N, CA, C and O atoms as a CHARMM CRD file, in Angstrom:
* protein
*
  300
    1    1 MET  N    -16.31000   3.86200  10.16000 PROA 1      0.00000
    2    1 MET  CA   -15.40800   3.43200   9.12200 PROA 1      0.00000
    3    1 MET  C    -14.52800   2.31100   9.66700 PROA 1      0.00000
    4    1 MET  O    -13.98100   2.42300  10.76400 PROA 1      0.00000
    5    2 ARG  N    -14.39600   1.25600   8.91700 PROA 2      0.00000
    6    2 ARG  CA   -13.61600   0.10000   9.33200 PROA 2      0.00000
    7    2 ARG  C    -12.16200   0.28200   8.91400 PROA 2      0.00000
    8    2 ARG  O    -11.87400   0.55700   7.74900 PROA 2      0.00000
    9    3 THR  N    -11.25400   0.12700   9.86300 PROA 3      0.00000
   10    3 THR  CA    -9.83400   0.22600   9.57400 PROA 3      0.00000
   11    3 THR  C     -9.19200  -1.10700   9.88800 PROA 3      0.00000
   12    3 THR  O     -9.43100  -1.68400  10.94900 PROA 3      0.00000
   13    4 SER  N     -8.38500  -1.59400   8.97500 PROA 4      0.00000
   14    4 SER  CA    -7.67700  -2.83900   9.22400 PROA 4      0.00000
   15    4 SER  C     -6.23000  -2.67300   8.79800 PROA 4      0.00000
   16    4 SER  O     -5.91500  -1.93800   7.86200 PROA 4      0.00000
   17    5 THR  N     -5.36500  -3.36800   9.50200 PROA 5      0.00000
   18    5 THR  CA    -3.94400  -3.32200   9.19900 PROA 5      0.00000
   19    5 THR  C     -3.53200  -4.67200   8.65500 PROA 5      0.00000
   20    5 THR  O     -3.87200  -5.71000   9.22200 PROA 5      0.00000
   21    6 CYS  N     -2.80200  -4.65800   7.55800 PROA 6      0.00000
   22    6 CYS  CA    -2.28500  -5.90700   7.02600 PROA 6      0.00000
   23    6 CYS  C     -0.77500  -5.79900   6.91000 PROA 6      0.00000
   24    6 CYS  O     -0.24700  -4.83400   6.35800 PROA 6      0.00000
   25    7 LYS  N     -0.09900  -6.79100   7.43100 PROA 7      0.00000
   26    7 LYS  CA     1.35700  -6.83200   7.37200 PROA 7      0.00000
   27    7 LYS  C      1.76000  -7.75700   6.24300 PROA 7      0.00000
   28    7 LYS  O      1.24100  -8.86600   6.12300 PROA 7      0.00000
   29    8 THR  N      2.68000  -7.30300   5.42400 PROA 8      0.00000
   30    8 THR  CA     3.15700  -8.14600   4.33800 PROA 8      0.00000
   31    8 THR  C      4.31000  -8.99100   4.86800 PROA 8      0.00000
   32    8 THR  O      5.26300  -8.47600   5.45200 PROA 8      0.00000
   33    9 THR  N      4.20300 -10.26900   4.65600 PROA 9      0.00000
   34    9 THR  CA     5.25300 -11.18900   5.07500 PROA 9      0.00000
   35    9 THR  C      5.70700 -11.97200   3.86000 PROA 9      0.00000
   36    9 THR  O      5.30000 -11.68600   2.73400 PROA 9      0.00000
   37   10 ALA  N      6.53700 -12.94300   4.09200 PROA 10     0.00000
   38   10 ALA  CA     7.06600 -13.73300   2.98100 PROA 10     0.00000
   39   10 ALA  C      5.99500 -14.61800   2.34200 PROA 10     0.00000
   40   10 ALA  O      6.18000 -15.10400   1.22600 PROA 10     0.00000
   41   11 THR  N      4.89000 -14.82900   3.03300 PROA 11     0.00000
   42   11 THR  CA     3.83900 -15.68900   2.50400 PROA 11     0.00000
   43   11 THR  C      3.10300 -14.99500   1.36900 PROA 11     0.00000
   44   11 THR  O      2.57200 -13.89900   1.54600 PROA 11     0.00000
   45   12 THR  N      3.07000 -15.62100   0.22400 PROA 12     0.00000
   46   12 THR  CA     2.44700 -15.03600  -0.96600 PROA 12     0.00000
   47   12 THR  C      0.95700 -14.80900  -0.75800 PROA 12     0.00000
   48   12 THR  O      0.42500 -13.79700  -1.21300 PROA 12     0.00000
   49   13 LYS  N      0.27600 -15.72300  -0.08400 PROA 13     0.00000
   50   13 LYS  CA    -1.16300 -15.60200   0.13400 PROA 13     0.00000
   51   13 LYS  C     -1.48400 -14.37000   0.96800 PROA 13     0.00000
   52   13 LYS  O     -2.42900 -13.64600   0.65400 PROA 13     0.00000
   53   14 ILE  N     -0.72000 -14.12000   2.01900 PROA 14     0.00000
   54   14 ILE  CA    -0.96000 -12.95400   2.87100 PROA 14     0.00000
   55   14 ILE  C     -0.69900 -11.67800   2.08400 PROA 14     0.00000
   56   14 ILE  O     -1.45300 -10.71400   2.21100 PROA 14     0.00000
   57   15 LYS  N      0.35900 -11.65400   1.27200 PROA 15     0.00000
   58   15 LYS  CA     0.65100 -10.47500   0.46200 PROA 15     0.00000
   59   15 LYS  C     -0.47400 -10.18900  -0.51900 PROA 15     0.00000
   60   15 LYS  O     -0.86700  -9.03500  -0.68900 PROA 15     0.00000
   61   16 SER  N     -0.99600 -11.21900  -1.16200 PROA 16     0.00000
   62   16 SER  CA    -2.05400 -10.98300  -2.13800 PROA 16     0.00000
   63   16 SER  C     -3.31300 -10.46100  -1.45900 PROA 16     0.00000
   64   16 SER  O     -4.00500  -9.62200  -2.03600 PROA 16     0.00000
   65   17 VAL  N     -3.63300 -10.92200  -0.26700 PROA 17     0.00000
   66   17 VAL  CA    -4.78800 -10.40900   0.47200 PROA 17     0.00000
   67   17 VAL  C     -4.57100  -8.94500   0.82300 PROA 17     0.00000
   68   17 VAL  O     -5.48900  -8.13100   0.71500 PROA 17     0.00000
   69   18 CYS  N     -3.36500  -8.61500   1.24100 PROA 18     0.00000
   70   18 CYS  CA    -3.05100  -7.23300   1.60100 PROA 18     0.00000
   71   18 CYS  C     -3.20300  -6.30600   0.40000 PROA 18     0.00000
   72   18 CYS  O     -3.81200  -5.24300   0.51200 PROA 18     0.00000
   73   19 PHE  N     -2.66100  -6.69600  -0.73500 PROA 19     0.00000
   74   19 PHE  CA    -2.74500  -5.84200  -1.91300 PROA 19     0.00000
   75   19 PHE  C     -4.14900  -5.82900  -2.51200 PROA 19     0.00000
   76   19 PHE  O     -4.52600  -4.86600  -3.17900 PROA 19     0.00000
   77   20 ASP  N     -4.91900  -6.88000  -2.28200 PROA 20     0.00000
   78   20 ASP  CA    -6.33000  -6.86200  -2.68800 PROA 20     0.00000
   79   20 ASP  C     -7.10600  -5.82700  -1.87200 PROA 20     0.00000
   80   20 ASP  O     -7.96000  -5.12300  -2.41000 PROA 20     0.00000
   81   21 ARG  N     -6.80600  -5.73600  -0.57200 PROA 21     0.00000
   82   21 ARG  CA    -7.45800  -4.73000   0.27700 PROA 21     0.00000
   83   21 ARG  C     -7.09500  -3.32500  -0.17600 PROA 21     0.00000
   84   21 ARG  O     -7.95000  -2.44100  -0.21900 PROA 21     0.00000
   85   22 ILE  N     -5.81800  -3.11800  -0.51500 PROA 22     0.00000
   86   22 ILE  CA    -5.38100  -1.80300  -0.98800 PROA 22     0.00000
   87   22 ILE  C     -6.11000  -1.45100  -2.28000 PROA 22     0.00000
   88   22 ILE  O     -6.59400  -0.33000  -2.43700 PROA 22     0.00000
   89   23 ALA  N     -6.18800  -2.40100  -3.19900 PROA 23     0.00000
   90   23 ALA  CA    -6.84000  -2.14800  -4.48900 PROA 23     0.00000
   91   23 ALA  C     -8.32900  -1.86500  -4.32200 PROA 23     0.00000
   92   23 ALA  O     -8.91500  -1.14700  -5.13200 PROA 23     0.00000
   93   24 SER  N     -8.93700  -2.41200  -3.29800 PROA 24     0.00000
   94   24 SER  CA   -10.37500  -2.19800  -3.09100 PROA 24     0.00000
   95   24 SER  C    -10.66100  -0.99400  -2.18500 PROA 24     0.00000
   96   24 SER  O    -11.77800  -0.85000  -1.68800 PROA 24     0.00000
   97   25 SER  N     -9.68100  -0.14200  -1.96900 PROA 25     0.00000
   98   25 SER  CA    -9.86400   1.02300  -1.09500 PROA 25     0.00000
   99   25 SER  C    -10.75900   2.09100  -1.72000 PROA 25     0.00000
  100   25 SER  O    -11.14000   3.04500  -1.04200 PROA 25     0.00000
  101   26 LYS  N    -11.10100   1.94600  -2.99900 PROA 26     0.00000
  102   26 LYS  CA   -12.08900   2.78000  -3.68600 PROA 26     0.00000
  103   26 LYS  C    -11.77200   4.27100  -3.64100 PROA 26     0.00000
  104   26 LYS  O    -12.66300   5.08800  -3.41000 PROA 26     0.00000
  105   27 GLY  N    -10.51600   4.62800  -3.86000 PROA 27     0.00000
  106   27 GLY  CA   -10.12900   6.02000  -3.92800 PROA 27     0.00000
  107   27 GLY  C     -9.86000   6.69600  -2.60200 PROA 27     0.00000
  108   27 GLY  O     -9.49200   7.87100  -2.58000 PROA 27     0.00000
  109   28 ARG  N    -10.03300   5.98900  -1.49000 PROA 28     0.00000
  110   28 ARG  CA    -9.76300   6.57700  -0.17900 PROA 28     0.00000
  111   28 ARG  C     -8.26400   6.56100   0.09400 PROA 28     0.00000
  112   28 ARG  O     -7.52700   5.75700  -0.47700 PROA 28     0.00000
  113   29 PHE  N     -7.82600   7.44800   0.96400 PROA 29     0.00000
  114   29 PHE  CA    -6.42900   7.46600   1.36700 PROA 29     0.00000
  115   29 PHE  C     -6.20000   6.44400   2.47200 PROA 29     0.00000
  116   29 PHE  O     -7.08800   6.18000   3.28300 PROA 29     0.00000
  117   30 PHE  N     -5.00900   5.87600   2.49400 PROA 30     0.00000
  118   30 PHE  CA    -4.63100   4.88200   3.49700 PROA 30     0.00000
  119   30 PHE  C     -3.16100   5.06000   3.81000 PROA 30     0.00000
  120   30 PHE  O     -2.44400   5.74200   3.07900 PROA 30     0.00000
  121   31 GLY  N     -2.70900   4.44900   4.89400 PROA 31     0.00000
  122   31 GLY  CA    -1.31900   4.58700   5.32300 PROA 31     0.00000
  123   31 GLY  C     -0.46900   3.40500   4.89900 PROA 31     0.00000
  124   31 GLY  O     -0.91000   2.25600   4.94200 PROA 31     0.00000
  125   32 ILE  N      0.75600   3.70000   4.49000 PROA 32     0.00000
  126   32 ILE  CA     1.73000   2.66400   4.13800 PROA 32     0.00000
  127   32 ILE  C      2.99700   2.92900   4.94400 PROA 32     0.00000
  128   32 ILE  O      3.47800   4.06100   4.99400 PROA 32     0.00000
  129   33 LEU  N      3.53500   1.89200   5.57100 PROA 33     0.00000
  130   33 LEU  CA     4.82300   1.95900   6.23600 PROA 33     0.00000
  131   33 LEU  C      5.79900   1.13900   5.40900 PROA 33     0.00000
  132   33 LEU  O      5.57500  -0.04800   5.17500 PROA 33     0.00000
  133   34 LEU  N      6.87800   1.76700   4.96600 PROA 34     0.00000
  134   34 LEU  CA     7.87500   1.07900   4.15100 PROA 34     0.00000
  135   34 LEU  C      8.93400   0.44600   5.04300 PROA 34     0.00000
  136   34 LEU  O      9.06400   0.81000   6.21200 PROA 34     0.00000
  137   35 THR  N      9.67900  -0.48600   4.50200 PROA 35     0.00000
  138   35 THR  CA    10.67400  -1.21100   5.28800 PROA 35     0.00000
  139   35 THR  C     11.78800  -0.31400   5.80300 PROA 35     0.00000
  140   35 THR  O     12.43200  -0.65400   6.79500 PROA 35     0.00000
  141   36 ASP  N     12.03500   0.82800   5.15600 PROA 36     0.00000
  142   36 ASP  CA    13.06900   1.75400   5.62900 PROA 36     0.00000
  143   36 ASP  C     12.54300   2.74700   6.66600 PROA 36     0.00000
  144   36 ASP  O     13.27700   3.64100   7.08700 PROA 36     0.00000
  145   37 GLY  N     11.27100   2.60200   7.08700 PROA 37     0.00000
  146   37 GLY  CA    10.68600   3.44200   8.12500 PROA 37     0.00000
  147   37 GLY  C      9.88600   4.62300   7.61000 PROA 37     0.00000
  148   37 GLY  O      9.25800   5.32500   8.40200 PROA 37     0.00000
  149   38 GLU  N      9.88900   4.86200   6.31600 PROA 38     0.00000
  150   38 GLU  CA     9.12900   5.97500   5.74600 PROA 38     0.00000
  151   38 GLU  C      7.63600   5.67000   5.78000 PROA 38     0.00000
  152   38 GLU  O      7.21300   4.54700   5.50500 PROA 38     0.00000
  153   39 ARG  N      6.84600   6.68400   6.11900 PROA 39     0.00000
  154   39 ARG  CA     5.39200   6.55400   6.13200 PROA 39     0.00000
  155   39 ARG  C      4.82200   7.37700   4.98600 PROA 39     0.00000
  156   39 ARG  O      5.24600   8.50700   4.74300 PROA 39     0.00000
  157   40 VAL  N      3.85100   6.79000   4.28500 PROA 40     0.00000
  158   40 VAL  CA     3.24100   7.44800   3.14100 PROA 40     0.00000
  159   40 VAL  C      1.72600   7.42500   3.32300 PROA 40     0.00000
  160   40 VAL  O      1.14000   6.37200   3.57500 PROA 40     0.00000
  161   41 ASN  N      1.09400   8.59900   3.19200 PROA 41     0.00000
  162   41 ASN  CA    -0.35900   8.68100   3.16400 PROA 41     0.00000
  163   41 ASN  C     -0.73200   8.60900   1.68700 PROA 41     0.00000
  164   41 ASN  O     -0.51400   9.57300   0.95300 PROA 41     0.00000
  165   42 ALA  N     -1.28500   7.49600   1.24400 PROA 42     0.00000
  166   42 ALA  CA    -1.38000   7.21300  -0.18500 PROA 42     0.00000
  167   42 ALA  C     -2.80300   6.94500  -0.63800 PROA 42     0.00000
  168   42 ALA  O     -3.68100   6.59400   0.15000 PROA 42     0.00000
  169   43 GLN  N     -2.99900   7.12400  -1.94100 PROA 43     0.00000
  170   43 GLN  CA    -4.25000   6.78200  -2.61600 PROA 43     0.00000
  171   43 GLN  C     -3.89300   5.83600  -3.75800 PROA 43     0.00000
  172   43 GLN  O     -3.03600   6.15100  -4.58400 PROA 43     0.00000
  173   44 PHE  N     -4.54600   4.68600  -3.80600 PROA 44     0.00000
  174   44 PHE  CA    -4.23100   3.66500  -4.80300 PROA 44     0.00000
  175   44 PHE  C     -4.53000   4.15700  -6.21400 PROA 44     0.00000
  176   44 PHE  O     -5.56700   4.77200  -6.46000 PROA 44     0.00000
  177   45 ARG  N     -3.60800   3.88000  -7.14000 PROA 45     0.00000
  178   45 ARG  CA    -3.80600   4.19100  -8.55300 PROA 45     0.00000
  179   45 ARG  C     -3.80900   2.91800  -9.39500 PROA 45     0.00000
  180   45 ARG  O     -4.76400   2.67300 -10.13300 PROA 45     0.00000
  181   46 SER  N     -2.75000   2.10000  -9.29800 PROA 46     0.00000
  182   46 SER  CA    -2.68500   0.86200 -10.07500 PROA 46     0.00000
  183   46 SER  C     -1.63100  -0.05700  -9.46800 PROA 46     0.00000
  184   46 SER  O     -0.88200   0.33200  -8.57200 PROA 46     0.00000
  185   47 GLN  N     -1.59300  -1.28800  -9.97800 PROA 47     0.00000
  186   47 GLN  CA    -0.56900  -2.22300  -9.51600 PROA 47     0.00000
  187   47 GLN  C     -0.18600  -3.17200 -10.63800 PROA 47     0.00000
  188   47 GLN  O     -0.96700  -3.43300 -11.55400 PROA 47     0.00000
  189   48 SER  N      1.03800  -3.68100 -10.54400 PROA 48     0.00000
  190   48 SER  CA     1.51900  -4.70400 -11.45800 PROA 48     0.00000
  191   48 SER  C      2.02900  -5.84900 -10.59700 PROA 48     0.00000
  192   48 SER  O      1.77400  -5.88300  -9.39300 PROA 48     0.00000
  193   49 GLU  N      2.73300  -6.77000 -11.19500 PROA 49     0.00000
  194   49 GLU  CA     3.20400  -7.93100 -10.44000 PROA 49     0.00000
  195   49 GLU  C      4.16900  -7.54400  -9.31900 PROA 49     0.00000
  196   49 GLU  O      4.11200  -8.12200  -8.23300 PROA 49     0.00000
  197   50 LYS  N      5.05600  -6.57400  -9.56800 PROA 50     0.00000
  198   50 LYS  CA     6.06600  -6.20800  -8.58200 PROA 50     0.00000
  199   50 LYS  C      5.91000  -4.80900  -8.00200 PROA 50     0.00000
  200   50 LYS  O      6.51600  -4.50200  -6.97600 PROA 50     0.00000
  201   51 TYR  N      5.11000  -3.95400  -8.63500 PROA 51     0.00000
  202   51 TYR  CA     5.00600  -2.55700  -8.22000 PROA 51     0.00000
  203   51 TYR  C      3.56600  -2.16700  -7.91600 PROA 51     0.00000
  204   51 TYR  O      2.61400  -2.75900  -8.42400 PROA 51     0.00000
  205   52 ILE  N      3.44300  -1.15100  -7.07100 PROA 52     0.00000
  206   52 ILE  CA     2.15000  -0.53200  -6.80400 PROA 52     0.00000
  207   52 ILE  C      2.32700   0.96800  -7.03800 PROA 52     0.00000
  208   52 ILE  O      3.30500   1.55900  -6.58000 PROA 52     0.00000
  209   53 THR  N      1.39500   1.57300  -7.73900 PROA 53     0.00000
  210   53 THR  CA     1.44100   3.00500  -8.01600 PROA 53     0.00000
  211   53 THR  C      0.39100   3.68900  -7.15700 PROA 53     0.00000
  212   53 THR  O     -0.78700   3.33200  -7.18500 PROA 53     0.00000
  213   54 VAL  N      0.84700   4.69200  -6.38300 PROA 54     0.00000
  214   54 VAL  CA    -0.03700   5.41400  -5.46800 PROA 54     0.00000
  215   54 VAL  C      0.21000   6.91400  -5.62300 PROA 54     0.00000
  216   54 VAL  O      1.25000   7.34100  -6.12300 PROA 54     0.00000
  217   55 PHE  N     -0.77000   7.70000  -5.18400 PROA 55     0.00000
  218   55 PHE  CA    -0.60500   9.14100  -5.11100 PROA 55     0.00000
  219   55 PHE  C     -0.25400   9.47900  -3.67400 PROA 55     0.00000
  220   55 PHE  O     -1.02300   9.17500  -2.76200 PROA 55     0.00000
  221   56 ASP  N      0.90200  10.10700  -3.45700 PROA 56     0.00000
  222   56 ASP  CA     1.35400  10.52000  -2.12600 PROA 56     0.00000
  223   56 ASP  C      0.68500  11.84200  -1.78200 PROA 56     0.00000
  224   56 ASP  O      0.93700  12.85400  -2.43600 PROA 56     0.00000
  225   57 LYS  N     -0.16600  11.84300  -0.76000 PROA 57     0.00000
  226   57 LYS  CA    -0.96000  13.01800  -0.41300 PROA 57     0.00000
  227   57 LYS  C     -0.08800  14.18200   0.05000 PROA 57     0.00000
  228   57 LYS  O     -0.35900  15.32800  -0.31100 PROA 57     0.00000
  229   58 HSD  N      0.94300  13.91700   0.83400 PROA 58     0.00000
  230   58 HSD  CA     1.75300  14.99100   1.39700 PROA 58     0.00000
  231   58 HSD  C      2.73600  15.56600   0.37400 PROA 58     0.00000
  232   58 HSD  O      2.94000  16.77900   0.32400 PROA 58     0.00000
  233   59 ALA  N      3.33800  14.70600  -0.43100 PROA 59     0.00000
  234   59 ALA  CA     4.28700  15.18200  -1.44500 PROA 59     0.00000
  235   59 ALA  C      3.57400  15.65600  -2.71200 PROA 59     0.00000
  236   59 ALA  O      4.18500  16.29400  -3.56900 PROA 59     0.00000
  237   60 LYS  N      2.28900  15.34700  -2.82700 PROA 60     0.00000
  238   60 LYS  CA     1.46900  15.70900  -3.98700 PROA 60     0.00000
  239   60 LYS  C      2.09800  15.23500  -5.29200 PROA 60     0.00000
  240   60 LYS  O      2.21500  15.98800  -6.25900 PROA 60     0.00000
  241   61 GLN  N      2.50200  13.95500  -5.29200 PROA 61     0.00000
  242   61 GLN  CA     3.07400  13.35900  -6.49400 PROA 61     0.00000
  243   61 GLN  C      2.72700  11.87900  -6.55600 PROA 61     0.00000
  244   61 GLN  O      2.43200  11.25700  -5.53500 PROA 61     0.00000
  245   62 THR  N      2.76400  11.32900  -7.74600 PROA 62     0.00000
  246   62 THR  CA     2.51700   9.91000  -7.94100 PROA 62     0.00000
  247   62 THR  C      3.82200   9.15600  -7.71600 PROA 62     0.00000
  248   62 THR  O      4.87200   9.54200  -8.23100 PROA 62     0.00000
  249   63 ARG  N      3.74400   8.07700  -6.94200 PROA 63     0.00000
  250   63 ARG  CA     4.93300   7.28200  -6.63000 PROA 63     0.00000
  251   63 ARG  C      4.71900   5.84200  -7.04700 PROA 63     0.00000
  252   63 ARG  O      3.61900   5.30400  -6.92800 PROA 63     0.00000
  253   64 ARG  N      5.76900   5.23100  -7.53100 PROA 64     0.00000
  254   64 ARG  CA     5.75900   3.82000  -7.90300 PROA 64     0.00000
  255   64 ARG  C      6.62300   3.08800  -6.88500 PROA 64     0.00000
  256   64 ARG  O      7.83900   3.27200  -6.84700 PROA 64     0.00000
  257   65 LEU  N      5.98400   2.25000  -6.05300 PROA 65     0.00000
  258   65 LEU  CA     6.67400   1.57300  -4.96600 PROA 65     0.00000
  259   65 LEU  C      6.83000   0.08700  -5.26500 PROA 65     0.00000
  260   65 LEU  O      5.92200  -0.54400  -5.80500 PROA 65     0.00000
  261   66 LEU  N      7.97000  -0.45700  -4.91800 PROA 66     0.00000
  262   66 LEU  CA     8.20200  -1.88600  -5.02500 PROA 66     0.00000
  263   66 LEU  C      7.40000  -2.56900  -3.91600 PROA 66     0.00000
  264   66 LEU  O      7.50700  -2.19500  -2.74800 PROA 66     0.00000
  265   67 LYS  N      6.60900  -3.55400  -4.27700 PROA 67     0.00000
  266   67 LYS  CA     5.74700  -4.22400  -3.28800 PROA 67     0.00000
  267   67 LYS  C      6.55100  -4.83200  -2.15300 PROA 67     0.00000
  268   67 LYS  O      6.06700  -4.88700  -1.02200 PROA 67     0.00000
  269   68 ALA  N      7.75500  -5.28600  -2.42400 PROA 68     0.00000
  270   68 ALA  CA     8.59400  -5.90000  -1.39000 PROA 68     0.00000
  271   68 ALA  C      9.01400  -4.88600  -0.32300 PROA 68     0.00000
  272   68 ALA  O      9.38300  -5.29200   0.78000 PROA 68     0.00000
  273   69 ARG  N      8.97100  -3.58400  -0.61400 PROA 69     0.00000
  274   69 ARG  CA     9.35200  -2.54400   0.34300 PROA 69     0.00000
  275   69 ARG  C      8.23300  -2.19200   1.29800 PROA 69     0.00000
  276   69 ARG  O      8.47800  -1.47700   2.26900 PROA 69     0.00000
  277   70 ILE  N      7.01000  -2.65900   1.07100 PROA 70     0.00000
  278   70 ILE  CA     5.88400  -2.31200   1.92100 PROA 70     0.00000
  279   70 ILE  C      5.84100  -3.27500   3.10100 PROA 70     0.00000
  280   70 ILE  O      5.67600  -4.48400   2.93600 PROA 70     0.00000
  281   71 ALA  N      5.99400  -2.70200   4.30500 PROA 71     0.00000
  282   71 ALA  CA     5.98200  -3.50400   5.53300 PROA 71     0.00000
  283   71 ALA  C      4.56300  -3.65300   6.07600 PROA 71     0.00000
  284   71 ALA  O      4.15100  -4.74900   6.45600 PROA 71     0.00000
  285   72 THR  N      3.81500  -2.54400   6.11200 PROA 72     0.00000
  286   72 THR  CA     2.46700  -2.54500   6.67600 PROA 72     0.00000
  287   72 THR  C      1.59600  -1.56000   5.90300 PROA 72     0.00000
  288   72 THR  O      2.06500  -0.51100   5.46000 PROA 72     0.00000
  289   73 ALA  N      0.33600  -1.90800   5.74900 PROA 73     0.00000
  290   73 ALA  CA    -0.62600  -1.00100   5.13600 PROA 73     0.00000
  291   73 ALA  C     -1.86800  -0.93200   6.02800 PROA 73     0.00000
  292   73 ALA  O     -2.40600  -1.96200   6.43300 PROA 73     0.00000
  293   74 THR  N     -2.31200   0.28000   6.32700 PROA 74     0.00000
  294   74 THR  CA    -3.52300   0.47900   7.11700 PROA 74     0.00000
  295   74 THR  C     -4.60500   0.99300   6.18600 PROA 74     0.00000
  296   74 THR  O     -4.55600   2.12700   5.70800 PROA 74     0.00000
  297   75 VAL  N     -5.59000   0.12700   5.93900 PROA 75     0.00000
  298   75 VAL  CA    -6.66000   0.44800   4.99400 PROA 75     0.00000
  299   75 VAL  C     -7.94200   0.66900   5.76300 PROA 75     0.00000
  300   75 VAL  O     -8.97900   0.95300   5.16400 PROA 75     0.00000
């Protein structure tokens, strides 16, 4: 299984590549590190211009995260 880490930076192109990888995760779980240090084991559900909706595996709930809060995603 191929694992890649994408860091979101201020560059719009890098962010779009990162969120494209998340969207193409095909229902698999992946790791997200938020800017406040919280780690989420998540499954992609949907995304909009500013938000991403994921299922949090440990909390067993759907979460809506602001894309700007995502520091790193391991897909």
